[in-house]
C-alpha positions as CSV (number, residue, x, y, z in Angstrom):
1,X,-3.5,-8.3,-10.5
2,X,-4.0,-5.6,-13.1
3,X,-3.9,-4.6,-16.8
4,X,-1.7,-1.6,-17.7
5,X,-2.3,0.4,-20.9
6,X,0.5,1.9,-23.0
7,X,0.7,3.9,-26.2
8,X,1.2,1.2,-28.8
9,X,3.1,3.3,-31.3
10,X,5.6,4.6,-28.8
11,X,8.7,2.9,-27.4
12,X,11.7,0.8,-28.4
13,X,11.3,-1.2,-31.6
14,X,12.2,-4.9,-31.2
15,X,12.2,-6.6,-34.6
16,X,9.7,-9.5,-35.0
17,X,8.7,-9.4,-31.3
18,X,4.9,-9.2,-32.1
19,X,5.0,-11.3,-35.2
20,X,2.2,-13.9,-34.8
21,X,3.8,-17.3,-34.1
22,X,7.1,-15.9,-32.9
23,X,8.3,-18.7,-30.7
24,X,11.2,-16.5,-29.4
25,X,9.0,-13.7,-28.1
26,X,9.3,-14.7,-24.5
27,X,13.1,-14.9,-24.7
28,X,13.3,-11.6,-26.6
29,X,11.3,-9.9,-23.8
30,X,13.6,-11.4,-21.1
31,X,16.6,-10.2,-23.0
32,X,15.1,-6.7,-23.3
33,X,14.5,-6.6,-19.5
34,X,18.1,-7.6,-18.9
35,X,19.4,-5.2,-21.5
36,X,17.7,-2.2,-19.9
37,X,19.6,-3.0,-16.7
38,X,17.0,-4.9,-14.6
39,X,19.0,-8.1,-14.5
40,X,17.4,-11.5,-15.1
41,X,14.3,-11.5,-12.8
42,X,12.3,-14.6,-12.1
43,X,9.5,-13.8,-14.5
44,X,7.9,-15.4,-17.6
45,X,6.2,-13.6,-20.4
46,X,3.8,-14.5,-23.2
47,X,2.7,-12.4,-26.1
48,X,-0.9,-12.4,-27.6
49,X,-1.2,-9.8,-30.3
50,X,-0.4,-6.5,-28.7
51,X,-0.8,-7.8,-25.2
52,X,2.1,-9.0,-23.0
53,X,1.3,-11.1,-19.9
54,X,4.0,-11.3,-17.3
55,X,4.0,-13.8,-14.4
56,X,6.5,-14.7,-11.6
57,X,7.9,-13.3,-8.4
58,X,10.2,-10.3,-7.8
59,X,11.8,-8.9,-4.6
60,X,10.2,-5.5,-4.5
61,X,7.3,-3.3,-5.8
62,X,9.9,-1.0,-7.4
63,X,11.4,-4.0,-9.4
64,X,7.9,-5.0,-10.5
65,X,7.0,-1.6,-11.7
66,X,10.2,-1.2,-13.6
67,X,9.7,-4.6,-15.3
68,X,6.1,-3.5,-16.3
69,X,7.5,-0.3,-17.8
70,X,10.3,-2.1,-19.6
71,X,7.7,-4.4,-21.2
72,X,5.1,-1.7,-21.9
73,X,7.5,0.9,-23.4
74,X,8.1,-1.3,-26.5
75,X,6.6,-0.3,-29.8
76,X,3.6,-2.4,-30.6
77,X,2.7,-3.3,-27.0
78,X,-0.7,-1.8,-26.0
79,X,-1.2,-3.6,-22.7
80,X,0.7,-5.5,-20.1
81,X,-1.2,-8.0,-17.9
82,X,0.5,-7.9,-14.6
83,X,0.5,-11.3,-12.9
84,X,3.7,-10.6,-10.9
85,X,3.8,-11.2,-7.1
86,X,6.1,-9.3,-4.8
87,X,8.1,-11.3,-2.2
88,X,9.2,-8.3,-0.2
89,X,7.2,-5.9,2.0
90,X,4.1,-4.4,0.4
91,X,4.5,-0.6,-0.3
92,X,2.4,2.0,-1.9
93,X,2.5,1.6,-5.7
94,X,3.9,4.5,-7.7
95,X,1.8,6.6,-10.0
96,X,2.5,6.6,-13.7
97,X,2.5,9.4,-16.2
98,X,2.7,9.3,-20.0
99,X,5.2,11.8,-21.5
100,X,3.5,14.3,-23.8
101,X,5.2,16.2,-26.6
102,X,7.3,19.1,-25.2
103,X,7.5,17.5,-21.7
104,X,10.6,17.6,-19.6
105,X,11.3,15.9,-16.3
106,X,11.3,19.3,-14.7
107,X,7.9,20.1,-16.2
108,X,6.5,16.8,-15.0
109,X,8.0,17.3,-11.6
110,X,6.4,20.8,-11.4
111,X,3.0,19.2,-12.3
112,X,3.1,16.3,-9.9
113,X,5.2,17.7,-7.0
114,X,4.7,21.4,-7.4
115,X,8.5,21.8,-7.6
116,X,10.4,21.6,-10.9
117,X,13.6,20.9,-9.0
118,X,12.4,17.4,-7.9
119,X,12.9,16.1,-11.5
120,X,15.9,14.0,-10.2
121,X,13.5,12.0,-8.0
122,X,11.6,11.0,-11.2
123,X,14.9,10.3,-13.0
124,X,16.2,8.1,-10.2
125,X,12.9,6.2,-9.9
126,X,13.1,5.3,-13.6
127,X,16.7,4.2,-13.7
128,X,18.0,2.1,-15.4
129,X,15.2,2.6,-17.9
130,X,16.4,6.2,-18.4
131,X,20.0,6.9,-19.1
132,X,19.8,10.7,-18.9
133,X,17.2,13.2,-17.6
134,X,16.9,14.7,-21.1
135,X,16.2,11.5,-22.9
136,X,12.5,11.0,-22.6
137,X,10.1,10.7,-25.5
138,X,6.4,11.3,-26.1
139,X,4.3,8.3,-25.3
140,X,6.8,6.9,-22.8
141,X,5.3,5.9,-19.5
142,X,7.3,6.9,-16.3
143,X,7.1,5.9,-12.6
144,X,6.3,8.8,-10.3
145,X,7.2,7.9,-6.7
146,X,5.4,9.4,-3.7
């Protein structure tokens, strides 16, 4: 599968998640995935320092990508080792972009699609991880669908 890099200092803070010897880390990560609105997927996680490894099977490429982003956009996580398999049809994987200071979804849309008005396509592709088009932050990684 593959290793995804994230900005370690950016993202939601989950208390004690990366504390060495945290026996509840896997459960905390599953709770986080459910809390951001992705339900309770058939995945398992392990934490080794600033690296999260995720295994299991999901129904679609979109679900897989959203789980990877939910896990990677946590403060203190530098990499996510993707060991997830997709049960559904194989589709082209999305691109990913890291939000820079001053970015808006419209500006990102202008850069990647050549049209600022396609920002909603990016917003919809990142639901439920995003609750509003204006609520993005520097260092956050977003899915960019084709």
